[in-house]
N, C-alpha and C positions, 0 to 999 in steps of 0.2 A: 481550540487552537490546533493547527496541523503543523507537524514537524517534517522537514525534508528527510528522506532516507536514502534513496538510490535512484540513479538514472541508468536505464538499460541501454544497450548498444543500438536499439531501434528507436531511441528517443523517448521511450515511455518513462514518465516521472512517477516515482512512488513516494507518497507522503503518508504519515500516520497521525492519528489523534493521540491525545493523552489517554490515560486509562479512564474509561467511562464508568458511570455509576453502576452499571450492570456487570462490571469487571471484564468488559470486552474492549477491543481496540479496533477502530475503523481505519482500514488501509484504503487509500484512494489511489487509483492508477489512471493516468491520463497521457494520451499521445496525440500530438498534432496530426491532422489529416487535411490534405489539400481540398478534398471534396466536402467533407462533413465538418470541417473546422477542428473538432477534437473527438476522439474516441475515449470512453471512460468507463470505469467500473469501481465498485466498492467491494471490499471483502472484510468481514468481521472475524477477528481472531479472538479466541483460539479455535473456534469451530469451523473456520473456513466457509462461512456463509456468504455467497456471492449475491449482490443486489445491484440495482441501478446500472445494468450493463447496456452500454450504448456504442454500437459500431465495432466492437471487438468480435472476432470470430472464435469458434470453439478451440482452434489450435492456439490462439493467443492466450485464452484462459487456461489451457493446460500448461503452457509455458509459465504463466504468471503463478499458477498454483505451485509448480515446482520451485520457483524462486521463493515464494512465501514460505513454503514448507522448510526450506533450508535456512531461512533467516528469521523465522517467527520468534525464536528465543531472543534474538536481538531487539526486534521491534517491540515485543512485550516488555523487555527490560527498559528500553529507551522511553516507552510510553509512561512507565511508572516513575521515571527519573527526569522527565522534562525534556526529552529529545536527546539526540546524540551529543550535542555540545555539553549539556549538563551531566549526562551519564559518563562521558569520557573525561570529564574534568578540564576541558579546554576553556 
């Protein structure tokens, strides 16, 4: 299951998985693109291992890395507790 996390000002959607068996969390980023339909990438936390990169430029990935580094503690917590709604008690 993937849980919604954040929408950036450029339209990039960030979602994350539950805590995986290997104790990592898959973070998926996706942004609509008029030419390519979507640009996307996955990042596995806590090691910041980027995979499946399609359409994003290096500058995009640097920005996303900064965003994930500043919010990884939340993503990891939410992944353990069933997403934001469960973790926040909403």
